[in-house]
C-alpha positions in Angstrom: -0.4 -25.5 4.8 -0.8 -25.9 1.2 -4.4 -26.7 1.4 -5.0 -23.9 3.6 -3.5 -21.0 1.4 -5.0 -22.8 -1.7 -8.5 -22.4 0.2 -7.9 -18.6 0.7 -6.6 -18.0 -3.0 -10.1 -19.9 -4.3 -12.3 -17.7 -2.1 -10.4 -14.8 -3.2 -10.7 -15.8 -6.9 -14.4 -16.6 -6.5 -15.0 -13.0 -5.1 -13.4 -11.5 -8.0 -15.6 -13.3 -10.4 -18.7 -12.1 -8.7 -18.3 -8.4 -8.2 -20.8 -6.1 -9.6 -18.9 -3.2 -11.7 -20.7 0.0 -13.2 -20.5 0.5 -16.9 -17.1 0.4 -18.7 -18.2 3.7 -20.3 -18.7 5.3 -16.7 -15.5 4.1 -15.7 -13.4 5.3 -18.6 -14.8 8.3 -19.9 -11.9 10.3 -19.4 -9.3 7.4 -19.6 -7.8 8.3 -22.9 -7.1 11.9 -21.4 -5.2 10.7 -18.3 -2.0 12.6 -17.3 1.0 10.7 -17.9 3.3 9.7 -14.6 4.9 12.7 -13.2 8.2 13.0 -11.2 8.6 15.1 -8.2 11.0 15.8 -5.4 9.5 16.2 -1.9 11.4 17.6 1.2 10.9 15.7 4.5 11.0 17.7 7.9 14.3 16.5 8.5 15.9 17.6 5.2 15.7 14.9 3.0 14.8 15.1 -0.7 12.5 12.1 -1.6 11.9 11.2 -5.0 8.4 10.1 -6.1 6.4 9.2 -9.1 2.6 10.1 -9.4 0.3 8.2 -11.7 -2.9 10.3 -11.7 -6.2 8.3 -11.9 -9.3 9.5 -14.1 -11.8 8.5 -11.5 -11.7 12.2 -9.8 -12.7 12.0 -5.8 -13.7 8.1 -6.3 -10.2 7.4 -7.1 -8.4 4.9 -4.6 -4.8 6.1 -3.8 -2.4 3.3 -3.7 1.3 3.9 -2.6 3.7 1.4 -3.6 6.6 0.8 -1.0 9.9 -0.9 -2.3 12.1 -3.1 -0.6 15.7 -2.6 1.0 18.4 -1.4 -1.6 15.8 -1.5 -4.2 13.9 1.8 -5.6 10.8 2.8 -6.9 11.8 2.0 -10.3 11.2 -1.4 -9.4 7.6 -0.9 -9.0 6.8 1.9 -11.6 5.5 -1.0 -14.1 2.9 -2.2 -11.4 1.9 1.3 -10.6 1.5 2.3 -14.6 -0.5 -1.3 -14.8 -2.8 -0.1 -11.9 -3.3 3.3 -13.4 -4.3 2.1 -16.8 -5.8 -1.6 -16.4 -6.1 -3.6 -19.4 -9.9 -4.6 -18.4 -12.1 -1.3 -19.3 -14.3 -2.5 -16.4 -11.5 -2.0 -13.7 -11.2 1.4 -12.5 -8.0 3.2 -12.6 -6.1 3.7 -9.5 -4.2 7.1 -8.3 -0.5 5.6 -7.5 2.6 6.8 -5.8 5.8 5.2 -5.8 8.5 6.6 -3.9 12.3 6.1 -3.0 12.8 5.8 0.8 15.6 7.7 2.2 19.0 6.2 1.1 17.6 4.7 -1.8 17.3 5.5 -5.7 17.0 9.3 -6.0 16.7 9.9 -2.2 20.0 10.3 -1.1 20.4 13.8 -0.6 19.8 15.6 2.8 19.8 19.5 3.4 21.0 20.1 7.1 21.5 23.2 8.8 23.1 25.8 7.1 22.1 24.4 4.0 24.7 22.0 4.3 24.4 18.8 1.8 25.2 15.4 2.4 24.5 12.0 1.0 23.2 9.1 2.7 23.5 5.5 1.3 21.0 2.4 1.9 24.1 0.1 2.9 24.8 2.5 6.0 21.2 3.0 7.3 20.4 2.2 10.9 17.2 1.6 13.0 16.8 5.1 13.4 16.9 5.7 9.5 14.2 3.2 9.1 12.0 4.9 12.1 12.5 8.1 10.0 10.9 6.4 6.7 7.7 6.0 9.1 8.0 9.6 10.6 9.3 11.7 8.0 9.3 10.0 4.4 5.8 8.7 4.8 4.6 12.1 6.4 5.7 13.9 3.1 3.9 11.5 1.1 0.6 11.8 3.2 1.1 15.8 2.7 1.4 15.2 -1.1 -1.6 13.2 -1.1 -3.8 15.7 0.7 -3.1 18.0 -1.6 -4.3 15.8 -4.5 -7.4 15.0 -2.4 -8.3 18.4 -1.9 -7.7 18.9 -5.7 -10.4 16.4 -6.1 -8.2 13.8 -7.8 -8.5 10.9 -5.2 -10.3 10.0 -2.0 -7.6 9.9 0.7 -10.2 8.0 3.0 -9.6 5.0 0.8 -5.9 4.7 1.2 -4.2 1.5 0.6 -0.5 0.6 1.2 1.3 -1.9 -0.8 4.7 -2.9 0.9 7.3 -5.4 -0.3 10.1 -6.6 2.3 11.2 -3.4 4.2 8.4 -1.6 2.6 5.7 -4.0 4.2 7.3 -3.1 7.7 7.2 0.5 7.2 3.8 0.1 5.7 2.3 -1.5 9.2 4.2 1.0 11.2 2.7 3.7 9.5 -0.8 2.3 9.3 -0.3 2.4 13.1 0.9 5.9 12.8 -2.1 6.8 10.8 -4.7 5.3 13.1 -3.3 6.9 16.1 -3.7 10.4 14.9 -5.7 12.6 17.3 -9.0 13.7 15.7 -9.0 17.4 14.8 -11.8 19.9 15.9 -12.4 20.9 12.2 -11.7 18.5 9.2 -10.5 14.9 9.0 -7.0 13.7 10.2 -5.9 9.9 10.2 -7.6 7.0 10.0 -7.3 6.8 6.1 -5.3 3.5 5.6 -8.1 1.2 4.9 -6.1 -1.4 3.0 -2.6 -3.1 3.4 -1.0 -5.5 1.2 1.9 -6.9 2.7 4.3 -9.1 0.4 6.9 -11.0 1.9 6.8 -9.0 5.2 9.3 -10.0 7.8 8.4 -10.2 11.7 11.7 -7.8 12.5 13.2 -6.1 9.6 16.2 -3.8 10.6 14.5 -2.9 13.8 11.0 -2.5 12.5 9.5 -5.4 14.8 5.8 -5.8 13.7 4.7 -6.8 17.1 4.8 -3.1 18.2 2.6 -1.7 15.7 0.3 -4.5 15.7 -0.6 -3.8 19.4 -2.7 -0.9 17.9 -6.2 -2.1 18.1 -7.2 -0.6 15.0 -4.4 -1.9 12.7 -5.7 -5.4 14.0 -9.1 -5.0 13.4 -10.0 -2.2 11.0 -7.8 -2.4 8.0 -8.4 -5.1 5.3 -5.3 -7.0 4.8 -3.6 -9.3 2.2 -0.4 -11.1 3.0 1.5 -12.7 -0.2 4.7 -14.7 0.2 6.8 -17.3 -1.1 5.6 -20.5 0.9 8.5 -22.7 0.1 10.8 -20.4 2.3 10.5 -21.5 5.9 11.3 -18.1 7.2 9.1 -16.4 5.1 6.2 -18.7 6.0 7.0 -18.6 9.6 6.7 -14.7 9.6 3.8 -14.6 7.5 1.9 -17.0 9.7 3.0 -14.9 12.8 1.1 -11.9 11.4 -1.7 -14.0 10.1 -2.4 -15.5 13.6 -2.5 -12.0 15.2 -5.2 -10.8 12.5 -7.5 -13.8 12.0 -9.2 -13.4 15.4 -10.4 -9.8 14.4 -11.3 -10.9 10.7 -13.3 -14.1 11.0 -14.3 -15.9 7.9 -17.7 -14.5 7.0 -20.6 -17.2 5.9 -20.2 -18.1 2.1 -22.9 -16.2 1.2 -21.2 -13.0 2.3 -17.7 -13.4 1.3 -17.9 -10.9 -1.3 -18.8 -8.2 0.9 -17.2 -8.9 4.4 -14.1 -11.1 3.6 -11.3 -8.9 4.6 -8.2 -10.9 5.3 -6.5 -12.9 2.9 -3.3 -15.3 3.2 -1.7 -16.4 -0.1 1.4 -18.6 -0.3 2.7 -18.9 -3.6 4.4 -22.1 -4.4 7.8 -20.5 -4.6 10.8 -20.0 -2.6 11.2 -16.3 -4.2 10.2 -13.4 -2.4 9.6 -9.6 -2.6 9.4 -7.6 -5.6 9.6 -10.9 -7.8 6.2 -12.1 -6.6 4.8 -8.8 -7.9 6.7 -8.6 -11.2 6.9 -12.5 -12.4 3.5 -13.1 -14.6 3.4 -16.5 -13.5 2.1 -15.4 -9.8 -0.8 -13.5 -11.1 -0.2 -10.8 -8.5 -1.7 -7.9 -10.6 -5.2 -9.3 -10.9 -5.1 -10.5 -7.3 -4.2 -7.0 -6.3 -6.6 -5.3 -8.6 -9.3 -7.6 -7.0 -8.4 -6.8 -3.5 -8.2 -3.2 -4.4 -11.9 -3.2 -5.9 -13.7 -5.4 -3.4 -12.0 -3.9 -0.1 -11.7 -0.1 -1.2 -13.3 0.8 -4.6 -16.7 -0.7 -3.6 -16.7 0.6 -0.3 -18.6 3.8 0.9 -15.6 5.7 2.6 -16.7 9.3 2.3 -14.6 11.9 0.5 -13.7 15.1 2.3 -11.6 18.1 2.0 -8.6 18.2 4.4 -7.5 21.8 4.6 -9.6 24.8 5.4 -9.0 27.8 2.7 
């Protein structure tokens, strides 16, 4: 297994070294004028006041939107540093991403619900049930998508290049919402759904609080049409087993391309890190080098792909 994960890491690393990037001046002409991160409150259809932070890109309609989705009993604060790094990369040749971090219901600043009659009550992550985690998919992510539609139509990003980066619980929510996105019926006018083109799953669980991944992975588009990176601490047996279960479902739909086509066509990555640590620590601990790996995945699988921008709402 160790050789297997190292082989995938080396392929991914080699592909980063070979990408062709536009000139730094073209990539970063507006970088000094980028707007600071902005906090907002969204209201879901079931009344939850959802805290988010938006890190705007300088790439306009070419900007890749990335939603960072935290683990259970954490909050977006744990991922805001990563969001800022994706928005403002150190390498001037690396494009800026348009990043959203959110607090799922019951977490961080998303603990208030306005019910019928304007009655207000609190929700706590400790007391959430399976229905609440499903509501993260149905309502929380729906509210985030509406926010991204507004930014898309304002020319600030290309929603058709959406990437979800989920950690632990957030990884399971990401897979569920990707299935929901790809199941959206087409509209007579305009585009709806089929926006998730990338998934980064950090320490995903086969069954996390009732979110069983076998269900969304029955969706043929989730299995075959989304570029996916799976990262986990390989010294934890359960984490290894869960990651392998997900990988085995996906690998038959993402065959290893010939060596001379890997830069363009390789779209499934399996990274077992030499640690028992899991979740957010894999993203925030410098020794694991997850930021450059994430930047590399985003650039190869989304930035460099020709997914057309389109306006979503008619005037």
